[in-house]
DRENDO-1510 file (C-alpha; in Angstrom, 1 decimal, always signed):
<recs>
REC; n; res; u; v; w
REC; 1; MET; +0.6; -8.9; +4.8 .
REC; 2; SER; +2.5; -10.6; +7.8 .
REC; 3; ARG; +1.9; -14.4; +7.6 .
REC; 4; VAL; +1.3; -17.1; +10.3 .
REC; 5; LEU; +3.3; -20.1; +8.9 .
REC; 6; ILE; +1.9; -23.4; +10.7 .
REC; 7; CYS; +4.2; -26.1; +9.8 .
REC; 8; THR; +4.0; -30.1; +10.2 .
REC; 9; VAL; +7.8; -31.5; +11.7 .
REC; 10; GLY; +9.0; -34.7; +10.6 .
REC; 11; THR; +12.4; -36.7; +10.8 .
REC; 12; SER; +13.9; -35.9; +7.5 .
REC; 13; LEU; +16.6; -33.8; +9.8 .
REC; 14; LEU; +17.6; -37.0; +11.1 .
REC; 15; SER; +16.8; -39.8; +8.6 .
REC; 16; ASN; +17.7; -38.0; +5.6 .
REC; 17; ARG; +20.7; -39.9; +3.6 .
REC; 18; ASP; +23.7; -37.7; +2.3 .
REC; 19; ASP; +27.0; -36.8; +3.9 .
REC; 20; ARG; +25.4; -35.1; +7.5 .
REC; 21; PRO; +27.5; -36.6; +10.7 .
REC; 22; TRP; +24.9; -39.3; +11.9 .
REC; 23; ALA; +23.6; -40.1; +8.5 .
REC; 24; GLY; +21.9; -43.7; +8.7 .
REC; 25; TRP; +20.1; -42.9; +11.6 .
REC; 26; SER; +17.2; -44.8; +11.7 .
REC; 27; VAL; +14.3; -44.9; +14.9 .
REC; 28; TRP; +13.8; -48.4; +13.9 .
REC; 29; LYS; +17.3; -49.2; +14.9 .
REC; 30; LYS; +16.8; -48.0; +18.3 .
REC; 31; VAL; +19.9; -46.3; +18.1 .
REC; 32; PRO; +20.2; -42.7; +20.5 .
REC; 33; LEU; +19.6; -39.6; +19.4 .
REC; 34; PRO; +22.8; -37.9; +17.5 .
REC; 35; ASP; +24.6; -34.8; +19.6 .
REC; 36; GLU; +22.9; -31.4; +19.6 .
REC; 37; LYS; +25.6; -29.5; +19.3 .
REC; 38; THR; +26.8; -31.7; +16.3 .
REC; 39; VAL; +23.4; -31.5; +14.7 .
REC; 40; ALA; +23.0; -27.5; +15.3 .
REC; 41; ASP; +26.7; -27.1; +13.9 .
REC; 42; TRP; +25.6; -29.1; +10.5 .
REC; 43; MET; +22.8; -27.4; +10.1 .
REC; 44; ARG; +24.5; -23.6; +9.9 .
REC; 45; GLY; +26.6; -24.4; +7.4 .
REC; 46; ALA; +24.4; -26.7; +5.2 .
REC; 47; ASP; +22.2; -25.8; +2.4 .
REC; 48; PRO; +18.6; -25.2; +3.8 .
REC; 49; ALA; +17.4; -27.2; +0.7 .
REC; 50; GLN; +19.3; -30.2; +1.7 .
REC; 51; ILE; +18.8; -29.6; +5.6 .
REC; 52; SER; +15.1; -31.2; +6.1 .
REC; 53; ALA; +11.8; -31.2; +4.4 .
REC; 54; GLU; +10.8; -28.3; +6.7 .
REC; 55; THR; +14.0; -26.0; +5.7 .
REC; 56; ASN; +13.7; -26.9; +1.9 .
REC; 57; THR; +9.9; -25.8; +2.2 .
REC; 58; LEU; +10.5; -22.5; +4.4 .
REC; 59; GLY; +13.3; -21.3; +2.2 .
REC; 60; ARG; +11.0; -21.0; -0.8 .
REC; 61; LEU; +8.7; -19.4; +1.1 .
REC; 62; ASP; +10.7; -15.8; +1.3 .
REC; 63; LEU; +10.4; -16.3; +5.2 .
REC; 64; SER; +10.7; -12.8; +7.0 .
REC; 65; SER; +11.5; -11.2; +10.0 .
REC; 66; SER; +8.0; -10.0; +10.4 .
REC; 67; ASP; +6.5; -13.8; +9.8 .
REC; 68; ILE; +5.1; -16.1; +13.0 .
REC; 69; LEU; +6.2; -19.8; +12.6 .
REC; 70; VAL; +4.8; -22.5; +14.2 .
REC; 71; LEU; +5.9; -25.5; +14.7 .
REC; 72; LEU; +3.6; -28.5; +15.1 .
REC; 73; HIS; +5.7; -31.8; +15.6 .
REC; 74; SER; +4.2; -35.5; +16.8 .
REC; 75; ASP; +4.3; -36.8; +20.0 .
REC; 76; THR; +7.6; -39.0; +20.0 .
REC; 77; PRO; +11.2; -37.7; +21.1 .
REC; 78; GLU; +12.9; -37.7; +17.8 .
REC; 79; GLY; +9.5; -35.4; +16.7 .
REC; 80; ARG; +10.2; -32.8; +19.7 .
REC; 81; PHE; +14.4; -33.8; +18.6 .
REC; 82; CYS; +14.1; -32.1; +14.8 .
REC; 83; ALA; +11.3; -29.2; +16.1 .
REC; 84; GLU; +14.1; -28.1; +18.8 .
REC; 85; ARG; +16.9; -28.2; +16.1 .
REC; 86; LEU; +14.7; -26.1; +14.0 .
REC; 87; GLU; +13.4; -23.5; +16.5 .
REC; 88; GLU; +17.2; -23.0; +17.5 .
REC; 89; TYR; +18.1; -22.8; +13.5 .
REC; 90; TYR; +15.2; -20.3; +13.0 .
REC; 91; ALA; +15.6; -18.5; +16.4 .
REC; 92; GLY; +16.0; -14.5; +15.6 .
REC; 93; LYS; +14.8; -15.2; +12.0 .
REC; 94; VAL; +11.2; -14.4; +12.3 .
REC; 95; ARG; +8.9; -12.2; +14.4 .
REC; 96; GLU; +7.8; -15.3; +16.9 .
REC; 97; LEU; +8.2; -18.9; +17.3 .
REC; 98; SER; +6.7; -21.7; +18.6 .
REC; 99; LEU; +6.6; -25.2; +19.3 .
REC; 100; GLU; +3.4; -27.2; +19.9 .
REC; 101; GLU; +3.2; -31.2; +20.5 .
REC; 102; VAL; +0.4; -32.8; +18.9 .
REC; 103; GLY; -0.5; -35.4; +21.3 .
REC; 104; LYS; -0.7; -39.1; +20.9 .
REC; 105; LEU; +0.4; -38.3; +17.3 .
REC; 106; GLY; +3.1; -41.5; +17.0 .
REC; 107; TYR; +3.7; -44.7; +15.4 .
REC; 108; GLY; +1.1; -46.6; +17.6 .
REC; 109; ALA; -1.9; -47.5; +15.4 .
REC; 110; ARG; -3.6; -47.3; +18.5 .
REC; 111; HIS; -3.9; -43.9; +19.2 .
REC; 112; PHE; -3.4; -42.6; +16.0 .
REC; 113; THR; -6.6; -41.4; +15.2 .
REC; 114; GLN; -6.9; -39.7; +18.3 .
REC; 115; GLY; -3.4; -37.8; +17.2 .
REC; 116; LEU; -5.3; -36.3; +13.8 .
REC; 117; LYS; -8.2; -35.3; +15.7 .
REC; 118; ALA; -5.5; -33.4; +18.2 .
REC; 119; LEU; -3.7; -32.3; +14.7 .
REC; 120; VAL; -6.9; -30.6; +13.4 .
REC; 121; ASP; -8.2; -28.9; +17.1 .
REC; 122; ILE; -4.6; -27.6; +17.1 .
REC; 123; VAL; -4.7; -26.0; +13.1 .
REC; 124; ILE; -7.9; -24.5; +13.6 .
REC; 125; ARG; -6.8; -22.7; +16.5 .
REC; 126; ARG; -3.8; -21.5; +15.3 .
REC; 127; VAL; -5.3; -20.1; +12.4 .
REC; 128; ARG; -8.4; -18.5; +14.2 .
REC; 129; GLU; -5.7; -16.8; +16.7 .
REC; 130; ALA; -3.6; -15.5; +13.4 .
REC; 131; ARG; -6.6; -13.7; +12.0 .
REC; 132; GLU; -7.8; -12.2; +15.0 .
REC; 133; ARG; -4.7; -10.7; +15.1 .
REC; 134; GLY; -4.6; -9.7; +11.7 .
REC; 135; PHE; -2.4; -12.0; +10.3 .
REC; 136; GLU; -2.1; -14.2; +7.1 .
REC; 137; ALA; -2.5; -18.0; +7.9 .
REC; 138; ALA; -0.5; -20.8; +5.7 .
REC; 139; PHE; +0.3; -24.4; +5.9 .
REC; 140; CYS; +3.7; -26.3; +5.3 .
REC; 141; ALA; +2.7; -29.4; +4.8 .
REC; 142; THR; +5.9; -31.2; +3.8 .
REC; 143; GLY; +7.0; -32.5; +6.6 .
REC; 144; GLY; +5.6; -34.8; +9.5 .
REC; 145; PHE; +3.2; -38.4; +8.6 .
REC; 146; LYS; +1.7; -38.4; +5.3 .
REC; 147; ALA; -2.0; -38.4; +7.1 .
REC; 148; GLU; -1.1; -35.2; +8.4 .
REC; 149; ILE; -0.5; -33.6; +4.9 .
REC; 150; ALA; -3.9; -35.3; +3.5 .
REC; 151; PHE; -5.8; -33.6; +6.7 .
REC; 152; LEU; -4.4; -30.1; +6.1 .
REC; 153; ASN; -5.1; -29.7; +3.0 .
REC; 154; VAL; -8.8; -30.2; +3.5 .
REC; 155; ILE; -8.9; -27.7; +6.2 .
REC; 156; GLY; -7.2; -25.9; +4.0 .
REC; 157; ALA; -9.6; -25.8; +1.6 .
REC; 158; LEU; -12.4; -25.7; +4.4 .
REC; 159; LEU; -10.9; -22.4; +6.3 .
REC; 160; GLY; -9.8; -21.1; +2.5 .
REC; 161; VAL; -6.0; -21.2; +4.0 .
REC; 162; ASP; -2.8; -21.7; +1.5 .
REC; 163; VAL; -0.9; -25.3; +2.0 .
REC; 164; TYR; +2.4; -25.6; +0.7 .
REC; 165; TYR; +4.2; -28.5; +0.1 .
REC; 166; ILE; +7.3; -29.7; -2.0 .
REC; 167; HIS; +8.7; -33.5; -2.4 .
REC; 168; GLU; +12.1; -34.2; -2.3 .
REC; 169; LYS; +12.9; -34.9; -5.8 .
REC; 170; HIS; +11.1; -31.1; -6.8 .
REC; 171; ARG; +13.0; -28.2; -6.9 .
REC; 172; GLU; +10.0; -26.3; -7.1 .
REC; 173; LEU; +7.4; -25.5; -4.7 .
REC; 174; VAL; +3.8; -27.0; -4.8 .
REC; 175; HIS; +0.9; -24.7; -4.5 .
REC; 176; PHE; -2.0; -27.0; -3.7 .
REC; 177; PRO; -4.9; -25.8; -5.3 .
REC; 178; ARG; -8.1; -24.7; -3.0 .
REC; 179; LEU; -10.7; -27.6; -3.4 .
REC; 180; PRO; -14.4; -26.9; -3.5 .
REC; 181; LEU; -15.4; -27.9; -0.4 .
REC; 182; THR; -18.0; -26.1; +2.4 .
REC; 183; TRP; -19.1; -26.7; +5.7 .
REC; 184; ASP; -22.4; -28.6; +6.1 .
REC; 185; ALA; -24.2; -26.0; +8.1 .
REC; 186; GLU; -27.9; -27.9; +7.9 .
REC; 187; PHE; -26.3; -31.0; +9.7 .
REC; 188; VAL; -24.9; -28.9; +12.2 .
REC; 189; THR; -28.1; -27.5; +12.4 .
REC; 190; ASP; -30.1; -30.5; +12.4 .
REC; 191; ASN; -28.1; -31.8; +15.7 .
REC; 192; GLU; -27.7; -28.8; +17.6 .
REC; 193; ASP; -29.1; -30.6; +21.0 .
REC; 194; PHE; -26.9; -33.0; +20.5 .
REC; 195; PHE; -23.4; -30.8; +20.2 .
REC; 196; ARG; -24.7; -28.5; +23.0 .
REC; 197; TRP; -25.7; -31.8; +24.9 .
REC; 198; ILE; -22.3; -33.4; +24.7 .
REC; 199; ASP; -20.0; -30.0; +24.7 .
REC; 200; ASP; -21.9; -28.7; +28.2 .
REC; 201; GLU; -20.1; -31.3; +30.1 .
REC; 202; PRO; -17.9; -34.7; +30.3 .
REC; 203; ARG; -20.7; -37.6; +29.1 .
REC; 204; ARG; -20.3; -40.9; +30.3 .
REC; 205; THR; -20.1; -43.2; +27.2 .
REC; 206; VAL; -23.0; -45.1; +28.0 .
REC; 207; GLU; -24.9; -42.1; +28.0 .
REC; 208; VAL; -23.8; -41.2; +25.0 .
REC; 209; GLU; -24.7; -44.7; +23.4 .
REC; 210; SER; -28.3; -44.2; +23.6 .
REC; 211; TRP; -28.1; -41.4; +21.4 .
REC; 212; LEU; -26.0; -42.8; +18.6 .
REC; 213; LYS; -28.3; -45.5; +18.3 .
REC; 214; SER; -31.1; -43.2; +17.2 .
REC; 215; ARG; -28.3; -41.1; +15.6 .
REC; 216; PRO; -25.4; -43.4; +13.8 .
REC; 217; GLU; -24.8; -40.6; +11.5 .
REC; 218; LEU; -22.5; -38.5; +15.1 .
REC; 219; ARG; -20.6; -41.8; +15.9 .
REC; 220; SER; -17.7; -40.4; +13.8 .
REC; 221; LEU; -17.9; -37.1; +15.4 .
REC; 222; VAL; -17.1; -38.4; +19.2 .
REC; 223; GLU; -14.2; -40.0; +20.3 .
REC; 224; SER; -14.4; -42.8; +23.3 .
REC; 225; GLY; -11.7; -42.1; +26.4 .
REC; 226; GLU; -10.1; -44.5; +28.7 .
REC; 227; ASP; -11.7; -43.1; +31.3 .
REC; 228; GLY; -15.4; -43.8; +30.5 .
REC; 229; TYR; -16.7; -40.8; +28.9 .
REC; 230; THR; -16.9; -40.1; +25.2 .
REC; 231; TYR; -16.4; -36.7; +24.0 .
REC; 232; LEU; -17.3; -34.5; +20.9 .
</recs>
């Protein structure tokens, strides 16, 4: 069966230390990103296992022309840069190829939790779309923030999706075992009135807070926006 490979993208393409022309680049040094053509030319002649965490993982999954590749990158200039170089690298090698930015997933702690929630939303949507088209979904969880790997492992367990990972010191791919987790459907049923109410239209934070006083267990399932509204 053809696959939809959902791959988180980090910055190892830029930050790995070896003989690449831009070796030593770091986001913390606040230096410009390397020249796009220089990076692309180097990638074409390099060993996929050495190029980046993403190519190391995908290279061991026997990526084929019938597969679909989805590259999820952070809300940062370097995250998009790396995803775009990978897009160029895999162009013509797979059936379809797309990039998607995970909004607010970056280095700032203030919005990081929102970024992880956005990641969950995107991944679940992509898995649903893959299955509707008759594809098998799989996660490549080597690149990106460590928290992304943790979240993908849990989502994989809940949705029955295989999760693959390889450490830079490993030579073999790790297939994460599926954890014995299930959805608590009774919790959803018990609070169906709240879920339907908050999802029907934007609700002001003060209104939502009145619900949460009597149902504090729902607090972790909502997010207050800067616009004065709270969302599921």
